ZAROZA-153244 format. One line per 5 residues: number of its first residue (from 1); for each residue x, y, z of N, C-alpha, C. Coordinates in steps of 0.2 Angstrom, whole numbers, plus 5000, padded with zeros to 4 digits. Last residue first. Example, Ala and Ser with C-alpha at 12.3 -4.5 7.8 and 13.67 -1.06 7.14 Angstrom:
BEGIN
2	5064:4989:5035:5068:4995:5036:5064:5000:5039  5066:4972:5039:5062:4978:5039:5066:4984:5039
//
This chain:
BEGIN
465	4947:5014:4848:4942:5019:4850:4944:5022:4857  4956:5004:4846:4955:5009:4841:4951:5015:4843  4962:4993:4851:4963:4999:4855:4961:5005:4850  4964:4976:4849:4959:4981:4849:4960:4987:4854  4973:4966:4851:4972:4969:4845:4966:4974:4844
460	4964:4960:4865:4969:4959:4861:4968:4962:4854  4954:4974:4871:4955:4967:4871:4961:4966:4866  4944:4986:4879:4951:4984:4877:4952:4977:4877  4929:4994:4874:4932:4988:4876:4940:4987:4874  4921:5007:4879:4927:5006:4874:4931:5000:4876
455	4910:5005:4888:4910:5009:4882:4915:5007:4876  4905:4989:4893:4910:4994:4894:4910:4999:4887  4897:4979:4889:4895:4983:4895:4900:4988:4897  4902:4971:4879:4896:4975:4877:4893:4979:4884  4912:4963:4883:4913:4969:4878:4908:4974:4877
450	4906:4953:4889:4909:4958:4893:4911:4964:4889  4891:4946:4883:4898:4947:4882:4901:4953:4885  4878:4945:4887:4882:4939:4888:4890:4940:4886  4867:4954:4897:4871:4954:4891:4876:4948:4893  4859:4957:4908:4858:4951:4905:4862:4950:4898
445	4862:4968:4917:4859:4969:4910:4857:4963:4906  4867:4963:4928:4861:4967:4929:4858:4969:4922  4878:4955:4924:4872:4952:4928:4866:4956:4927  4886:4964:4918:4884:4958:4914:4878:4955:4917  4889:4972:4929:4885:4975:4923:4883:4969:4919
440	4897:4963:4936:4891:4966:4939:4886:4968:4933  4908:4962:4927:4904:4956:4929:4897:4958:4932  4912:4976:4928:4909:4973:4922:4906:4967:4923  4917:4976:4941:4912:4980:4939:4908:4978:4933  4922:4964:4952:4923:4966:4945:4917:4970:4942
435	4925:4966:4968:4920:4965:4963:4921:4968:4957  4935:4960:4981:4935:4963:4975:4929:4961:4971  4936:4962:4999:4935:4958:4993:4935:4963:4987  4943:4960:5016:4940:4964:5010:4939:4959:5004  4949:4963:5033:4946:4958:5027:4944:4963:5022
430	4959:4961:5047:4955:4965:5042:4954:4960:5037  4967:4963:5063:4963:4959:5059:4960:4964:5054  4982:4973:5063:4975:4972:5066:4972:4967:5061  4998:4981:5069:4994:4976:5064:4987:4975:5067  5007:4991:5073:5000:4991:5074:4996:4987:5070
425	5019:4986:5062:5017:4992:5066:5009:4993:5067  5021:4975:5055:5025:4976:5061:5023:4982:5065  5012:4975:5044:5011:4970:5049:5016:4971:5055  5018:4984:5036:5012:4986:5040:5010:4981:5045  5028:4977:5029:5030:4981:5035:5024:4984:5039
420	5022:4972:5018:5024:4968:5024:5025:4971:5030  5021:4984:5011:5015:4980:5013:5016:4975:5018  5034:4987:5009:5030:4992:5012:5023:4988:5015  5039:4977:5000:5042:4978:5007:5037:4982:5012  5035:4973:4988:5030:4974:4992:5033:4975:5000
415	5047:4971:4980:5042:4976:4977:5036:4977:4983  5053:4960:4987:5056:4967:4987:5051:4972:4984  5049:4947:4988:5046:4952:4992:5048:4959:4991  5046:4935:4977:5050:4941:4978:5047:4946:4982  5041:4919:4984:5039:4925:4981:5044:4931:4982
410	5041:4905:4987:5047:4908:4984:5045:4915:4981  5031:4900:4995:5030:4900:4988:5036:4904:4984  5037:4901:5007:5035:4895:5005:5034:4895:4997  5038:4915:5009:5044:4911:5008:5043:4904:5005  5025:4919:5011:5029:4921:5005:5035:4917:5003
405	5022:4912:5023:5018:4911:5017:5022:4913:5011  5031:4918:5032:5032:4911:5031:5028:4909:5024  5026:4931:5032:5033:4930:5029:5034:4922:5028  5014:4929:5038:5014:4931:5031:5021:4930:5028  5019:4925:5051:5015:4920:5047:5015:4922:5039
400	5025:4937:5055:5029:4930:5054:5025:4925:5050  5014:4946:5055:5020:4947:5051:5024:4940:5050  4997:4944:5054:5003:4942:5058:5009:4942:5053  4986:4945:5045:4989:4951:5049:4995:4950:5053  4980:4940:5030:4985:4938:5036:4987:4944:5039
395	4963:4944:5028:4970:4945:5026:4974:4943:5032  4949:4936:5022:4952:4939:5028:4959:4939:5027  4943:4939:5005:4946:4935:5011:4948:4939:5017  4936:4937:4989:4939:4940:4994:4941:4936:5000  4927:4940:4974:4932:4936:4977:4935:4940:4983
390	4911:4939:4965:4915:4943:4970:4921:4938:4973  4907:4931:4956:4906:4938:4955:4910:4942:4960  4907:4915:4948:4910:4920:4953:4909:4927:4951  4893:4914:4938:4898:4910:4942:4901:4915:4947  4883:4919:4930:4890:4922:4930:4895:4917:4933
385	4871:4911:4931:4873:4913:4924:4880:4916:4924  4870:4915:4948:4867:4912:4942:4870:4915:4936  4885:4917:4958:4879:4920:4955:4876:4915:4950  4895:4917:4972:4893:4914:4966:4886:4915:4964  4908:4924:4981:4901:4924:4980:4900:4922:4973
380	4921:4917:4990:4919:4919:4984:4911:4919:4983  4933:4919:5003:4926:4918:5001:4925:4921:4994  4946:4912:5013:4944:4915:5007:4936:4914:5007  4956:4907:5023:4949:4911:5025:4947:4915:5019  4962:4892:5017:4963:4899:5019:4956:4902:5020
375	4969:4875:5021:4964:4880:5018:4965:4887:5021  4978:4868:5028:4977:4866:5021:4973:4871:5018  4979:4870:5042:4985:4871:5038:4984:4869:5031  4968:4871:5050:4969:4865:5047:4976:4864:5043  4967:4884:5053:4970:4880:5058:4972:4873:5055
370	4969:4894:5038:4965:4891:5044:4969:4886:5048  4978:4909:5034:4977:4902:5034:4972:4900:5040  4973:4923:5025:4974:4920:5032:4973:4913:5031  4981:4929:5010:4975:4926:5014:4977:4922:5020  4992:4932:5002:4990:4937:5008:4984:4934:5012
365	4993:4924:4991:4998:4924:4997:4996:4927:5003  4978:4917:4985:4984:4922:4985:4987:4921:4992  4975:4899:4981:4973:4906:4982:4979:4910:4984  4978:4887:4979:4974:4890:4973:4972:4897:4975  4983:4882:4991:4987:4882:4984:4984:4886:4979
360	4974:4882:5001:4979:4887:5000:4982:4888:4994  4957:4878:4996:4964:4876:4997:4969:4882:4996  4945:4889:5004:4948:4886:4999:4955:4883:5000  4934:4894:5013:4939:4890:5015:4942:4886:5009  4918:4896:5004:4923:4898:5009:4928:4892:5010
355	4905:4903:4994:4910:4897:4995:4916:4900:4999  4889:4908:4994:4896:4910:4996:4900:4904:4998  4877:4908:4982:4881:4904:4986:4887:4908:4988  4859:4910:4978:4866:4912:4977:4870:4909:4983  4849:4895:4975:4851:4902:4979:4858:4904:4977
350	4848:4882:4972:4844:4887:4969:4844:4893:4973  4857:4872:4975:4854:4876:4980:4848:4880:4978  4858:4865:4962:4858:4861:4968:4854:4866:4974  4856:4873:4951:4853:4867:4951:4853:4864:4958  4862:4886:4953:4856:4886:4949:4853:4879:4949
345	4873:4884:4962:4869:4890:4962:4862:4888:4959  4880:4873:4957:4878:4874:4964:4873:4879:4965  4882:4876:4944:4878:4870:4946:4876:4871:4953  4890:4887:4944:4883:4888:4942:4879:4882:4944  4902:4881:4948:4899:4886:4952:4892:4887:4951
340	4905:4873:4937:4904:4870:4944:4900:4875:4948  4906:4882:4927:4901:4877:4926:4899:4874:4933  4917:4890:4931:4911:4893:4931:4905:4888:4930  4928:4879:4941:4926:4883:4935:4919:4885:4935  4939:4878:4954:4932:4877:4952:4931:4882:4946
335	4954:4871:4955:4951:4878:4955:4944:4877:4951  4955:4856:4965:4954:4860:4959:4952:4867:4960  4955:4852:4978:4961:4855:4976:4961:4858:4969  4945:4838:4975:4948:4842:4980:4955:4845:4978  4938:4839:4959:4942:4835:4964:4944:4840:4969
330	4931:4837:4943:4930:4840:4950:4934:4836:4955  4935:4841:4926:4935:4837:4932:4934:4840:4938  4925:4850:4915:4931:4850:4918:4930:4846:4924  4912:4847:4910:4918:4847:4905:4924:4847:4909  4903:4835:4920:4906:4842:4919:4911:4842:4914
325	4888:4827:4922:4894:4827:4918:4897:4834:4917  4882:4823:4938:4882:4828:4932:4889:4827:4929  4882:4817:4950:4881:4813:4944:4881:4817:4938  4885:4823:4962:4879:4825:4958:4877:4820:4953  4896:4820:4969:4891:4815:4970:4885:4817:4966
320	4905:4831:4966:4907:4824:4965:4901:4819:4965  4897:4842:4971:4898:4841:4964:4900:4834:4962  4898:4839:4985:4891:4839:4981:4892:4838:4974  4911:4840:4987:4908:4834:4988:4901:4833:4985  4914:4853:4984:4917:4848:4980:4913:4842:4981
315	4907:4859:4995:4905:4860:4988:4907:4855:4983  4914:4855:5006:4907:4852:5005:4905:4853:4998  4926:4862:5003:4926:4855:5004:4919:4852:5003  4922:4875:5003:4924:4872:4997:4924:4865:4997  4907:4878:5013:4914:4877:5012:4916:4874:5005
310	4894:4890:5011:4896:4883:5010:4904:4883:5009  4879:4898:5013:4886:4898:5015:4889:4891:5015  4868:4906:5002:4870:4899:5006:4877:4900:5008  4859:4921:5005:4864:4917:5001:4866:4911:5006  4841:4922:5004:4847:4922:5008:4853:4918:5004
305	4833:4930:4990:4835:4924:4994:4841:4926:4998  4829:4942:4984:4824:4939:4988:4827:4933:4992  4840:4946:4976:4837:4951:4981:4833:4947:4986  4841:4935:4967:4847:4937:4971:4844:4941:4977  4829:4935:4960:4832:4929:4963:4837:4930:4968
300	4828:4947:4954:4824:4946:4960:4826:4940:4964  4836:4944:4943:4838:4949:4948:4834:4948:4955  4829:4934:4937:4835:4932:4940:4838:4938:4945  4817:4941:4933:4817:4935:4938:4823:4934:4941  4823:4950:4924:4820:4952:4930:4819:4947:4935
295	4828:4940:4914:4832:4945:4918:4829:4947:4924  4822:4931:4905:4823:4929:4912:4826:4934:4917  4824:4936:4893:4817:4937:4896:4817:4935:4903  4835:4945:4885:4835:4940:4891:4828:4941:4895  4834:4954:4874:4839:4949:4875:4838:4944:4880
290	4822:4962:4874:4826:4961:4868:4831:4956:4868  4816:4962:4886:4812:4960:4880:4816:4959:4874  4827:4966:4894:4824:4959:4895:4820:4957:4889  4829:4978:4890:4834:4973:4889:4832:4966:4890  4817:4985:4894:4819:4984:4887:4824:4979:4886
285	4818:4983:4908:4812:4980:4904:4814:4979:4897  4829:4990:4911:4829:4983:4912:4824:4980:4908  4825:5003:4907:4830:5000:4903:4831:4993:4904  4815:5005:4917:4813:5005:4910:4818:5002:4905  4822:5004:4929:4816:4999:4927:4815:4999:4920
280	4832:5008:4937:4833:5007:4930:4828:5003:4927  4828:5010:4950:4830:5016:4947:4831:5015:4939  4825:4997:4955:4821:5003:4957:4822:5009:4952  4834:4988:4950:4827:4986:4949:4823:4993:4950  4846:4994:4955:4845:4994:4948:4837:4992:4947
275	4844:4992:4969:4845:4999:4966:4843:4999:4959  4845:4979:4970:4839:4982:4972:4838:4989:4969  4858:4977:4967:4853:4975:4962:4846:4977:4964  4864:4984:4977:4866:4986:4970:4860:4984:4966  4860:4977:4989:4858:4984:4988:4859:4986:4981
270	4865:4964:4986:4858:4965:4986:4856:4972:4986  4879:4967:4987:4876:4965:4981:4868:4966:4981  4880:4971:5001:4882:4976:4995:4878:4974:4989  4876:4960:5008:4872:4966:5008:4873:4971:5003  4886:4951:5004:4879:4950:5002:4875:4956:5003
265	4898:4958:5009:4897:4956:5002:4890:4955:5000  4895:4958:5023:4896:4965:5019:4895:4963:5011  4896:4945:5026:4889:4949:5027:4890:4955:5023  4909:4942:5022:4903:4939:5019:4897:4942:5020  4915:4949:5032:4917:4950:5025:4911:4948:5021
260	4911:4944:5044:4909:4951:5043:4910:4952:5035  4918:4932:5042:4911:4932:5042:4908:4939:5041  4931:4935:5042:4928:4933:5036:4921:4933:5036  4932:4951:5051:4934:4944:5050:4931:4942:5044  4937:4968:5053:4932:4963:5050:4936:4956:5050
255	4947:4977:5057:4944:4973:5062:4938:4968:5060  4946:4987:5042:4949:4985:5048:4945:4982:5053  4941:4983:5026:4939:4985:5032:4943:4982:5038  4940:4987:5009:4944:4984:5014:4942:4987:5021  4932:4985:4993:4932:4988:5000:4937:4984:5004
250	4934:4988:4977:4938:4984:4982:4937:4987:4989  4929:4986:4961:4927:4989:4967:4930:4985:4973  4937:4989:4945:4936:4985:4951:4934:4989:4957  4936:4988:4927:4935:4992:4933:4934:4988:4939  4948:4985:4914:4941:4984:4917:4942:4988:4924
245	4957:4980:4900:4956:4985:4905:4948:4985:4907  4956:4968:4894:4962:4970:4896:4962:4976:4901  4943:4956:4898:4945:4962:4896:4952:4964:4898  4933:4941:4897:4939:4944:4898:4940:4951:4895  4922:4934:4893:4922:4936:4900:4929:4940:4902
240	4922:4929:4880:4917:4934:4882:4917:4936:4889  4939:4930:4875:4934:4926:4878:4928:4931:4879  4954:4930:4872:4948:4932:4867:4942:4929:4869  4967:4934:4880:4961:4930:4881:4956:4934:4877  4981:4937:4885:4979:4936:4878:4973:4932:4878
235	4982:4948:4898:4981:4941:4896:4979:4941:4889  4986:4959:4906:4989:4958:4899:4988:4951:4897  4975:4969:4914:4978:4962:4914:4980:4961:4906  4971:4982:4925:4973:4980:4919:4976:4973:4919  4958:4994:4931:4963:4989:4933:4965:4986:4926
230	4951:5009:4937:4953:5004:4932:4958:5000:4934  4941:5009:4953:4945:5012:4948:4947:5007:4942  4938:5011:4968:4934:5010:4963:4938:5013:4957  4940:5006:4985:4943:5009:4979:4938:5007:4974  4936:5010:5002:4934:5006:4996:4938:5010:4990
225	4938:5008:5020:4939:5011:5014:4936:5007:5008  4938:5010:5037:4935:5007:5031:4935:5011:5025  4950:5015:5044:4946:5010:5046:4942:5006:5041  4961:5022:5041:4955:5025:5041:4949:5021:5043  4972:5014:5042:4972:5021:5045:4965:5024:5046
220	4970:5002:5037:4974:5002:5043:4975:5009:5046  4964:5005:5025:4960:5003:5030:4964:5003:5037  4976:5010:5018:4970:5014:5019:4966:5012:5025  4982:4997:5016:4985:5003:5020:4980:5008:5022  4973:4991:5008:4974:4988:5015:4977:4994:5019
215	4975:4998:4996:4969:4999:5000:4969:4996:5007  4987:4992:4992:4987:4999:4994:4980:5001:4998  4981:4980:4988:4987:4980:4993:4987:4987:4996  4971:4982:4979:4970:4979:4986:4975:4981:4991  4969:4987:4966:4971:4992:4971:4971:4989:4978
210	4976:4977:4953:4972:4978:4959:4974:4983:4963  4985:4978:4943:4980:4973:4942:4975:4973:4948  4992:4993:4936:4990:4989:4941:4985:4984:4939  5005:4994:4924:4999:4996:4926:4996:4991:4931  5022:4994:4931:5017:4991:4927:5010:4995:4929
205	5040:4996:4931:5034:4997:4934:5028:4995:4929  5057:4995:4936:5052:4992:4932:5045:4993:4935  5064:5011:4941:5063:5004:4942:5058:5001:4937  5064:5024:4940:5070:5021:4942:5070:5014:4943  5054:5030:4933:5053:5029:4940:5059:5026:4944
200	5060:5032:4920:5057:5037:4924:5056:5036:4931  5075:5022:4919:5069:5024:4917:5066:5029:4922  5087:5018:4924:5087:5024:4920:5080:5026:4918  5085:5006:4930:5087:5011:4934:5087:5018:4931  5082:4997:4920:5077:5001:4922:5078:5006:4927
195	5090:4991:4907:5092:4995:4914:5087:4999:4916  5088:4975:4900:5086:4982:4900:5087:4985:4907  5103:4965:4900:5096:4966:4901:5094:4974:4901  5117:4963:4899:5113:4964:4893:5106:4965:4894  5124:4964:4910:5122:4957:4908:5118:4957:4902
190	5126:4977:4912:5132:4973:4909:5130:4966:4907  5111:4984:4905:5115:4983:4910:5121:4979:4907  5106:4997:4893:5107:4990:4895:5112:4989:4901  5093:5008:4887:5099:5007:4890:5100:4999:4893  5085:5004:4871:5085:5005:4878:5092:5004:4881
185	5080:5009:4857:5087:5008:4859:5087:5009:4867  5067:5008:4855:5071:5006:4850:5079:5005:4852  5061:5013:4867:5061:5005:4866:5065:5003:4860  5067:5023:4878:5067:5023:4870:5067:5015:4869  5057:5024:4893:5063:5022:4889:5062:5022:4881
180	5046:5025:4900:5048:5031:4896:5054:5030:4892  5034:5012:4903:5041:5014:4903:5041:5021:4899  5025:4999:4910:5025:5006:4909:5032:5009:4909  5018:4983:4905:5024:4987:4908:5023:4995:4906  5004:4975:4911:5007:4979:4906:5012:4983:4909
175	5005:4958:4916:5004:4965:4917:5007:4969:4912  5004:4943:4922:5002:4946:4915:5000:4953:4916  5007:4940:4935:5013:4940:4930:5011:4944:4924  5000:4937:4946:4998:4934:4940:5003:4935:4935  5000:4941:4959:5005:4936:4957:5004:4933:4950
170	4991:4951:4963:4989:4944:4962:4994:4939:4961  4999:4962:4964:4995:4960:4969:4993:4953:4969  5014:4967:4960:5009:4963:4957:5005:4959:4962  5022:4983:4960:5020:4977:4963:5014:4973:4959  5024:4996:4956:5029:4991:4955:5028:4984:4958
165	5011:5005:4946:5014:5001:4952:5020:4997:4951  4999:5016:4942:5006:5014:4940:5009:5011:4947  4988:5019:4949:4987:5015:4943:4994:5012:4940  4985:5019:4967:4989:5020:4960:4987:5016:4955  4969:5023:4974:4975:5019:4974:4979:5020:4967
160	4959:5033:4984:4962:5032:4977:4969:5028:4977  4945:5029:4993:4953:5029:4993:4956:5028:4986  4932:5034:5001:4934:5033:4994:4941:5034:4994  4927:5027:5017:4930:5032:5013:4933:5030:5006  4911:5023:5024:4917:5021:5021:4920:5027:5017
155	4899:5026:5029:4905:5029:5032:4911:5025:5030  4888:5022:5023:4890:5017:5028:4897:5019:5031  4886:5031:5013:4880:5030:5018:4882:5026:5024  4897:5027:5005:4896:5034:5008:4891:5034:5014  4893:5015:5000:4899:5015:5004:4899:5022:5008
150	4881:5018:4992:4881:5013:4997:4887:5014:5002  4886:5028:4983:4881:5030:4988:4881:5024:4994  4895:5021:4975:4897:5027:4979:4892:5028:4985  4886:5012:4970:4892:5010:4973:4894:5015:4978  4877:5021:4963:4874:5016:4969:4880:5014:4973
145	4885:5026:4953:4882:5030:4958:4880:5026:4964  4887:5014:4945:4892:5018:4948:4890:5022:4954  4873:5012:4942:4877:5007:4946:4883:5010:4949  4871:5022:4934:4867:5021:4940:4870:5017:4944  4880:5020:4923:4880:5026:4927:4877:5025:4934
140	4875:5008:4918:4882:5009:4921:4883:5015:4925  4863:5012:4913:4863:5008:4919:4870:5008:4922  4867:5020:4902:4863:5023:4908:4864:5019:4914  4873:5009:4895:4877:5015:4898:4874:5019:4903  4862:5001:4892:4867:4999:4896:4871:5004:4899
135	4854:5010:4884:4851:5007:4891:4857:5005:4895  4862:5013:4874:4860:5019:4878:4857:5016:4885  4863:5001:4868:4869:5003:4872:4867:5010:4876  4850:4999:4863:4853:4994:4868:4859:4997:4872  4847:5010:4855:4843:5009:4861:4847:5004:4866
130	4862:5018:4850:4857:5013:4849:4853:5013:4855  4873:5027:4853:4866:5030:4850:4861:5025:4849  4884:5019:4856:4880:5022:4861:4873:5025:4859  4890:5016:4843:4885:5012:4846:4881:5014:4852  4899:5024:4838:4892:5026:4836:4887:5022:4840
125	4911:5020:4842:4911:5027:4842:4903:5029:4841  4911:5006:4839:4910:5008:4846:4909:5016:4846  4909:4998:4828:4908:5005:4827:4907:5007:4834  4911:4985:4831:4916:4987:4826:4915:4995:4825  4901:4982:4839:4907:4982:4842:4912:4985:4838
120	4891:4980:4830:4891:4986:4834:4897:4987:4837  4893:4967:4825:4894:4973:4821:4895:4979:4825  4890:4960:4837:4896:4960:4834:4898:4966:4829  4876:4963:4838:4881:4966:4843:4888:4965:4841  4869:4967:4822:4871:4962:4827:4876:4966:4832
115	4855:4978:4819:4862:4976:4818:4864:4971:4824  4841:4982:4818:4843:4975:4818:4850:4973:4818  4838:4996:4807:4838:4992:4813:4841:4985:4813  4848:5007:4797:4844:5002:4798:4844:4999:4805  4858:5017:4800:4852:5019:4796:4846:5014:4797
110	4870:5016:4806:4864:5014:4810:4858:5016:4806  4880:5021:4797:4880:5014:4799:4874:5012:4802  4877:5032:4784:4876:5032:4791:4875:5024:4793  4877:5032:4770:4883:5030:4773:4882:5030:4781  4864:5036:4766:4868:5031:4762:4875:5029:4765
105	4859:5046:4774:4857:5039:4774:4860:5034:4770  4869:5057:4782:4868:5054:4776:4866:5047:4776  4863:5066:4794:4867:5060:4794:4865:5056:4787  4866:5084:4799:4862:5078:4796:4866:5072:4796  4864:5094:4813:4868:5090:4809:4864:5084:4806
100	4853:5103:4817:4860:5104:4819:4865:5100:4814  4840:5111:4810:4844:5105:4809:4851:5106:4811  4826:5116:4819:4833:5118:4817:4837:5112:4816  4809:5121:4818:4814:5115:4818:4820:5118:4815  4794:5126:4826:4801:5128:4823:4805:5122:4824
95	4783:5119:4830:4782:5126:4827:4788:5128:4824  4777:5102:4831:4782:5107:4829:4780:5114:4827  4769:5096:4844:4767:5098:4837:4772:5104:4835  4774:5082:4853:4775:5089:4851:4773:5091:4844  4765:5071:4864:4769:5072:4858:4770:5080:4857
90	4761:5059:4877:4762:5066:4875:4766:5066:4868  4760:5046:4879:4754:5050:4882:4755:5057:4879  4761:5031:4870:4764:5037:4872:4758:5041:4874  4755:5019:4865:4762:5019:4867:4765:5025:4870  4746:5026:4850:4747:5021:4856:4754:5021:4858
85	4741:5043:4847:4744:5036:4846:4744:5032:4852  4738:5055:4851:4733:5051:4849:4735:5044:4847  4744:5064:4866:4746:5060:4860:4739:5056:4858  4742:5081:4870:4741:5074:4871:4741:5070:4865  4756:5092:4867:4749:5090:4866:4748:5083:4868
80	4766:5106:4867:4765:5099:4870:4757:5098:4869  4772:5114:4852:4767:5114:4858:4766:5106:4860  4790:5117:4850:4783:5115:4848:4778:5115:4854  4806:5117:4843:4801:5121:4847:4794:5118:4845  4820:5107:4842:4813:5108:4840:4810:5112:4846
75	4834:5102:4833:4832:5107:4839:4825:5109:4837  4842:5087:4828:4838:5093:4827:4836:5096:4834  4853:5076:4819:4852:5080:4826:4848:5086:4825  4851:5060:4811:4851:5068:4811:4850:5071:4818  4847:5047:4813:4854:5049:4815:4855:5057:4815
70	4836:5047:4799:4839:5043:4805:4846:5045:4807  4833:5063:4793:4833:5056:4793:4836:5053:4799  4830:5077:4788:4828:5074:4794:4828:5067:4794  4832:5081:4775:4838:5080:4779:4836:5077:4785  4818:5083:4771:4822:5078:4768:4828:5076:4772
65	4810:5093:4775:4810:5087:4779:4815:5082:4777  4811:5103:4766:4814:5104:4773:4815:5098:4777  4804:5099:4756:4811:5099:4755:4815:5100:4762  4791:5100:4760:4794:5093:4759:4801:5093:4759  4786:5112:4772:4788:5110:4766:4792:5103:4765
60	4781:5117:4784:4788:5117:4783:4790:5115:4776  4767:5117:4782:4770:5123:4785:4777:5123:4784  4764:5105:4776:4762:5112:4772:4766:5118:4775  4768:5096:4785:4771:5097:4779:4770:5103:4775  4770:5097:4802:4765:5099:4797:4769:5100:4790
55	4776:5085:4812:4778:5091:4808:4773:5091:4802  4778:5080:4828:4773:5080:4823:4775:5086:4819  4788:5069:4837:4788:5076:4835:4783:5076:4828  4788:5059:4851:4786:5060:4844:4785:5067:4843  4801:5053:4860:4796:5058:4860:4794:5059:4853
50	4807:5037:4866:4807:5043:4862:4801:5047:4863  4814:5029:4880:4809:5031:4877:4810:5037:4872  4826:5028:4888:4825:5023:4883:4819:5025:4878  4833:5044:4891:4828:5039:4893:4828:5034:4887  4842:5053:4887:4840:5053:4894:4835:5048:4896
45	4845:5053:4873:4849:5049:4878:4847:5049:4885  4836:5059:4866:4842:5063:4868:4846:5059:4872  4826:5056:4851:4829:5053:4858:4835:5057:4859  4811:5055:4842:4817:5059:4844:4819:5056:4851  4802:5051:4828:4804:5049:4834:4811:5052:4836
40	4792:5061:4818:4799:5060:4820:4799:5057:4827  4781:5061:4805:4781:5059:4812:4789:5057:4813  4773:5073:4795:4779:5069:4796:4779:5068:4803  4759:5075:4784:4762:5076:4790:4768:5071:4791  4755:5074:4770:4752:5080:4774:4756:5081:4781
35	4760:5063:4764:4761:5070:4761:4759:5076:4765  4766:5054:4779:4763:5055:4772:4764:5062:4769  4778:5045:4789:4773:5050:4788:4769:5049:4781  4793:5044:4798:4788:5041:4794:4783:5047:4793  4809:5042:4805:4804:5047:4802:4800:5043:4798
30	4818:5038:4820:4815:5036:4814:4811:5042:4812  4827:5045:4828:4828:5038:4828:4824:5035:4822  4837:5059:4828:4831:5056:4825:4832:5048:4825  4842:5066:4844:4844:5063:4837:4838:5059:4835  4838:5083:4851:4840:5076:4851:4842:5073:4844
25	4828:5094:4861:4834:5093:4856:4836:5085:4856  4814:5104:4864:4818:5098:4865:4823:5097:4859  4804:5116:4872:4810:5115:4867:4813:5108:4869  4787:5121:4871:4793:5119:4875:4798:5117:4869  4772:5129:4874:4777:5128:4869:4783:5126:4873
20	4756:5122:4880:4762:5126:4881:4767:5124:4876  4747:5112:4878:4746:5119:4874:4752:5123:4875  4748:5105:4893:4746:5104:4886:4745:5111:4884  4757:5100:4904:4755:5107:4903:4753:5108:4895  4762:5088:4908:4755:5088:4906:4752:5096:4905
15	4777:5078:4907:4773:5085:4907:4766:5084:4906  4785:5067:4905:4781:5067:4911:4776:5074:4912  4792:5069:4893:4787:5064:4893:4782:5064:4899  4801:5079:4897:4795:5081:4893:4790:5075:4893  4810:5071:4904:4806:5076:4908:4800:5078:4904
10	4816:5064:4894:4814:5060:4900:4809:5065:4904  4820:5074:4886:4815:5070:4884:4812:5066:4889  4823:5090:4894:4826:5083:4892:4820:5079:4890  4818:5105:4888:4817:5100:4893:4820:5094:4890  4823:5122:4887:4823:5115:4885:4822:5110:4890
5	4813:5137:4886:4816:5132:4890:4817:5125:4887  4817:5146:4870:4812:5143:4875:4816:5138:4879  4820:5157:4859:4824:5154:4865:4818:5152:4870  4816:5155:4842:4814:5158:4849:4818:5154:4854  4828:5154:4829:4823:5151:4833:4822:5155:4840
//
């Protein structure tokens, strides 16, 4: 074939240099036609839209067209012309076609349309080639870029925190252990327990559940940082909202109080969703048409409304007096469920809500206590359909008070001695929050299962891809 400049299909669809020969490459979505002409819908992943390739049967021959089936990969030189069909402005009249790789129609799993999302999860190695997952993963890229752009433009520093750690930031206990020991014959102590002193790191270590504690160290030196990386939970949860491996964005800011923290969270979320509406328009429209007709309206709902600021105590009172029958009971001290959070957002206020001042018993040890002795300066951002999308707080910066907290809950402080010590040397007020990236992706795509917004979901009994 002649060497001609290649255009991505997203670029080719915008061209108007009709009559010129261009090159495109991609995977066949569909092929149709008659005895005189073949029409191939070609897609290279750069856009949700296909470009039509018109193949003259007399020029190429019927036998040549047979391997060009759904899933095949081809290289095309051809003249760019105005399209005569509906739904497209340009098409390519093929002059040369090279078949890179065929896809046997009797065995290719995506030969037919209309596969369920459940089926596609079983072929995660191929599902990115579908329109749905092409749209989702392009949006995942754009959202990742928007996160970095937001913080970079506001002079935050991207801070890399460890994936292997000896601490448990959330006190959850459900962590994946990391070891280089021979599990069939591990060294033992005199008491018969595994002797981790002989392990690679000389102690018991795990995959991180959060970069927050280390992120606070960065904020105490650089002022404003954010982390964006993988985190892990060994919870045996087979629900549409849980993954064993997921990504977290965690900013930490020196000298911020909880009001500053809420302002940052609201501005951050509005920026990200506004970015999606502006830069992912075609993919959002496709997902709205296919899965969630209220998607655009819900995204605009967040961007166009000021977030309500509401204390936990007032929120519980509203729920108790609502007359609504909830699956889980509501009372002061309860850890609110998604149904409670969504009621406040969708039914009562009809606006996103930032709930503050939670009971100290249901929040983490590092949160600053309020003067009432009962609540902490926590803040959770509540969204429609999702419920909690961000959780954060002002951190306790006083060494003695923090030590009182950890002693009261009988927490082992040995793995976090370094975290506690930062309160001894130049301590300062600071605050931060965590945004689960996949929770964000659920919201901006309208999908309902978290396994469908990450390329290779890690869940119980599933690490195949």
